[in-house]
C-alpha positions in Angstrom: -104.7 80.1 132.1 -101.7 80.9 129.9 -98.2 79.8 130.9 -94.9 79.0 129.1 -93.9 75.4 128.4 -94.2 72.8 125.7 -97.0 73.7 123.3 -100.3 72.1 124.3 -103.7 72.5 125.9 -105.0 70.7 129.0 -108.4 70.7 130.8 -108.7 70.0 134.5 -111.4 70.9 137.0 -113.1 73.3 134.6 -109.8 75.1 133.9 -108.2 75.2 130.5 -104.4 75.6 130.6 -102.7 76.8 127.4 -98.9 76.3 127.3 -96.7 77.8 124.6 -92.9 78.1 124.2 -91.4 81.6 124.3 -94.8 82.9 125.5 -93.5 86.2 126.8 -91.3 87.1 123.8 -92.6 89.6 121.3 -93.6 86.8 118.9 -95.2 84.9 121.8 -97.2 87.9 122.9 -98.8 88.2 119.4 -100.1 84.6 119.9 -101.1 85.3 123.4 -103.1 88.4 122.3 -104.9 86.4 119.7 -105.8 83.7 122.3 -107.1 86.2 124.8 -109.1 88.0 122.1 -110.9 84.8 121.3 -112.3 84.8 124.9 -115.6 86.5 125.3 -115.9 89.9 127.1 -115.8 91.2 129.7 -112.4 89.8 130.5 -110.4 90.0 133.7 -106.7 89.3 133.5 -104.9 88.1 136.7 -101.1 88.4 136.3 -98.9 86.4 138.7 -96.0 88.9 138.8 -92.4 87.6 139.3 -89.9 89.5 137.1 -87.5 86.6 136.5 -90.4 84.4 135.4 -90.9 86.4 132.2 -87.5 85.7 130.7 -85.0 88.1 129.1 -82.9 87.8 132.3 -85.7 89.4 134.4 -85.7 92.5 132.1 -88.8 91.8 129.9 -89.9 95.4 129.4 -91.8 94.4 126.2 -94.0 92.1 128.2 -94.8 94.7 130.8 -95.6 97.3 128.1 -97.9 94.7 126.4 -99.8 94.2 129.7 -100.1 97.9 130.2 -101.6 98.3 126.7 -104.4 95.8 127.3 -106.9 98.6 127.9 -110.0 96.6 126.9 -109.5 94.2 129.8 -109.8 94.5 133.6 -106.3 93.9 134.9 -105.4 92.5 138.3 -101.8 91.9 139.4 -100.6 89.7 142.3 -97.0 90.8 143.1 -95.1 87.8 144.4 -91.8 89.5 143.9 -91.3 93.1 142.8 -87.7 94.4 142.1 -84.1 93.4 142.2 -82.3 95.0 145.2 -80.4 98.1 144.4 -76.9 98.6 145.8 -74.4 101.3 144.8 -71.6 98.9 145.4 -73.0 96.2 143.1 -71.7 95.4 139.7 -73.0 97.5 136.8 -75.1 94.6 135.4 -76.9 94.3 138.8 -77.6 98.0 138.9 -79.0 97.8 135.4 -81.2 94.9 136.5 -82.4 96.8 139.6 -83.3 99.9 137.5 -85.0 97.8 134.8 -87.2 95.9 137.2 -88.3 99.2 138.7 -89.4 100.4 135.2 -91.2 97.1 134.7 -93.0 97.4 138.1 -94.2 101.0 137.3 -95.5 100.0 133.9 -97.5 97.1 135.3 -98.7 98.6 138.6 -99.8 101.9 137.0 -102.0 100.0 134.5 -103.5 97.6 137.1 -107.1 98.0 138.2 -106.5 96.0 141.4 -103.2 95.0 143.0 -102.2 92.4 145.6 -98.8 91.8 147.4 -97.6 88.7 149.1 -95.9 90.7 151.8 -96.6 94.4 152.9 -93.0 95.4 152.2 -93.5 95.0 148.4 -96.1 97.7 148.5 -93.4 100.3 149.5 -92.0 99.9 145.9 -95.3 100.7 144.2 -96.3 104.2 143.0 -98.1 106.1 145.7 -101.4 106.2 143.9 -101.4 102.4 143.6 -100.0 101.7 147.1 -103.0 103.3 148.8 -105.3 100.6 147.4 -103.0 97.6 147.3 -104.2 94.6 149.3 -101.9 92.2 151.3 -102.7 88.6 150.5 -100.6 85.8 151.9 -99.7 82.9 149.6 -101.6 79.7 150.4 -99.9 76.3 150.2 -99.9 74.8 146.7 -99.5 71.3 148.1 -102.2 68.9 149.6 -103.3 70.1 153.0 -104.5 66.7 154.2 -102.6 63.4 154.1 -104.1 59.9 154.9 -102.6 58.4 158.0 -101.6 55.3 156.1 -99.5 57.4 153.7 -97.6 58.9 156.6 -97.2 55.4 158.1 -95.7 54.2 154.9 -93.2 57.1 154.8 -92.1 56.4 158.4 -91.7 52.7 157.7 -89.6 53.5 154.6 -87.3 56.0 156.4 -86.7 53.8 159.4 -86.6 54.5 163.1 -85.5 57.8 164.6 -86.9 61.3 165.2 -87.4 63.1 161.9 -86.2 66.7 161.6 -87.4 68.1 158.3 -86.5 71.0 156.0 -88.4 71.9 152.9 -86.8 74.4 150.4 -84.8 75.0 147.3 -81.3 74.9 148.8 -80.1 78.1 147.2 -77.2 80.3 148.3 -79.4 82.2 150.8 -80.5 79.1 152.5 -77.6 76.6 152.4 -75.2 78.2 154.9 -77.8 78.9 157.7 -79.4 75.6 157.3 -76.2 73.7 157.6 -75.2 75.7 160.7 -78.5 74.7 162.4 -79.2 71.2 161.2 -75.7 69.7 161.6 -75.5 70.5 165.4 -79.0 69.1 165.9 -78.0 65.8 164.3 -74.7 65.6 166.1 -76.4 66.1 169.4 -78.3 62.7 169.1 -77.4 59.9 166.7 -81.0 58.7 166.8 -82.2 61.8 165.0 -82.6 61.9 161.2 -82.6 64.9 159.0 -85.0 64.7 156.1 -84.3 67.2 153.3 -87.3 67.8 150.9 -87.5 69.9 147.7 -85.5 70.4 144.5 -81.8 70.5 145.2 -82.0 68.5 148.4 -79.8 65.6 147.1 -76.9 67.8 145.9 -77.0 69.8 149.2 -76.9 66.5 151.2 -73.9 65.3 149.2 -72.1 68.6 149.8 -72.8 68.4 153.6 -71.6 64.8 153.7 -68.3 65.7 152.1 -67.7 68.0 155.1 -69.5 65.8 157.7 -69.2 62.1 156.6 -70.2 61.0 160.1 -73.8 62.1 159.3 -74.2 59.7 156.3 -76.6 57.5 158.2 -78.6 60.4 159.6 -79.0 62.8 156.6 -81.7 61.8 154.1 -83.0 63.5 151.0 -86.0 63.2 148.7 -85.6 65.4 145.6 -88.5 66.5 143.3 -91.3 64.4 144.9 -94.8 64.5 143.5 -97.1 66.8 145.5 -98.9 63.9 147.4 -95.7 62.2 148.2 -94.1 65.5 149.4 -97.0 66.2 151.6 -96.8 62.7 153.2 -93.1 63.2 153.9 -93.7 66.6 155.4 -96.5 65.2 157.6 -94.0 62.5 158.8 -91.6 65.0 160.3 -91.7 65.6 164.1 -90.2 69.1 163.7 -89.4 71.3 160.7 -86.4 73.6 160.8 -86.8 76.6 158.4 -84.1 79.3 158.6 -84.5 82.3 156.3 -81.9 85.1 155.9 -84.7 87.6 155.2 -87.0 86.1 157.8 -90.2 84.1 157.7 -93.0 85.9 155.8 -96.4 85.2 154.2 -94.8 84.7 150.8 -93.0 81.6 152.0 -94.7 78.6 150.4 -92.5 76.2 152.2 -93.7 77.6 155.5 -97.4 77.6 154.4 -97.1 73.9 153.3 -95.9 73.0 156.8 -98.5 75.0 158.6 -101.3 73.6 156.5 -100.3 70.0 157.6 -100.1 71.0 161.2 -96.4 70.5 161.5 -94.5 72.3 164.4 -91.9 74.6 162.9 -88.9 76.5 164.1 -88.0 79.6 162.1 -86.6 83.2 162.5 -87.4 86.9 162.0 -85.8 89.1 159.4 -86.3 92.4 157.6 -89.3 90.9 155.6 -91.1 89.4 158.6 -94.5 90.8 159.2 -95.7 91.6 162.8 -98.4 88.9 162.7 -95.8 86.1 163.1 -95.1 87.4 166.6 -98.8 87.7 167.4 -100.3 84.4 166.1 -98.0 81.8 167.9 -98.2 79.6 164.8 -94.5 78.9 164.7 -91.6 78.8 167.2 -90.1 82.1 166.3 -86.7 83.4 167.3 -85.4 86.9 166.8 -82.7 87.3 164.2 -80.7 84.8 162.2 -78.1 83.5 164.7 -77.9 79.7 164.3 -77.3 79.1 168.0 -80.7 80.6 168.8 -82.5 78.4 166.3 -80.7 75.4 167.6 -81.7 76.2 171.2 -85.4 76.7 170.2 -85.4 73.4 168.3 -83.8 71.6 171.2 -86.4 72.9 173.6 -89.3 71.6 171.4 -87.6 68.3 170.8 -87.5 67.8 174.6 -91.2 68.7 175.0 -93.5 66.5 172.9 -96.6 68.1 174.3 -95.4 71.6 173.3 -94.6 70.3 169.8 -98.1 68.8 169.5 -99.8 72.1 170.7 -97.7 74.1 168.3 -98.7 71.9 165.4 -102.4 72.2 166.3 -102.1 76.0 166.5 -100.3 76.0 163.1 -103.1 74.3 161.2 -105.8 76.4 163.0 -104.1 79.6 162.0 -103.5 78.4 158.5 -107.2 77.6 157.9 -108.3 80.9 159.5 -105.8 83.2 157.8 -103.8 81.7 155.0 -105.8 79.0 153.2 -106.8 79.0 149.6 -110.5 79.4 150.6 -109.5 82.6 152.4 -107.6 83.8 149.4 -110.6 83.1 147.1 -112.9 84.9 149.5 -110.8 88.0 149.3 -110.4 87.8 145.5 -114.1 87.5 145.0 -115.0 90.3 147.3 -115.2 94.0 146.3 -112.0 95.9 146.3 -111.5 98.0 149.5 -111.6 101.8 149.1 -108.4 102.4 151.1 -105.3 100.3 151.9 -106.2 96.7 152.3 -104.0 94.9 154.9 -106.6 92.2 155.7 -105.0 88.7 155.7 
């Protein structure tokens, strides 16, 4: 595995991880080519594609051209993100970014021997020839999927009494406003409730909320940048997770997958990126649209019905293991490519 970072090499579970600064710059690509060429043939390259992960302000055309030129290797691409949204009313720099990411996408997709997308909508941006054979593969949780009961008990003892409402995210612009409009009313409704904010950015977000709602200082908790085991234990301690998304829940949402894998009941909403399966599987409490009041209502219903919460959590972990787990992903990756469109999560 090659990834950017401080120069070094690590070995874990049979995997060698090579890290190098400026890996995706032209100079870094020379070093990367040499490293790959030292690996014996036949070689299969699996590219985890996210435009803004490659540097150059998400416009790294040289890297995409380099990947397209690796003709001696079998090339697979997993598209986690594809393009920057295009809007005629957007600033010129955003239109340039939108156009450039489409050029990058075409370079990489046209060169790939096998392609995967994290949600079906991404396939609509691919060239028609590629789209016909692209496979939909949900993103599994990258956190522990099992937590010892004693670890959960320690978290609950540390956090104190009160029913825990959790949220796991990055607290960016797209999440901050809808989360506040759902979580604040839920906490105000019962002073015994506690809001547990998990993920990078949770502490600054909490501080911002308390400036506007100082009365919640004893109810709103945050744990920023926890190690994977600790984060999983904190997630498992929550009685209900509240996960609003402006573009809707989808199979690319690692925050949702981490919660399902641990059997946590979860309230979330639909949006333009939500796949039909979320309405079919009953793995989450799903509301239509992004209206905060509807999410609050759904959360209140589950909070008043412990048996329904428990059943939802049991269904969540069952669906995760059957449809979304890492084992299922590996099964698909190791299977022959389908001959026609591959929506088979």
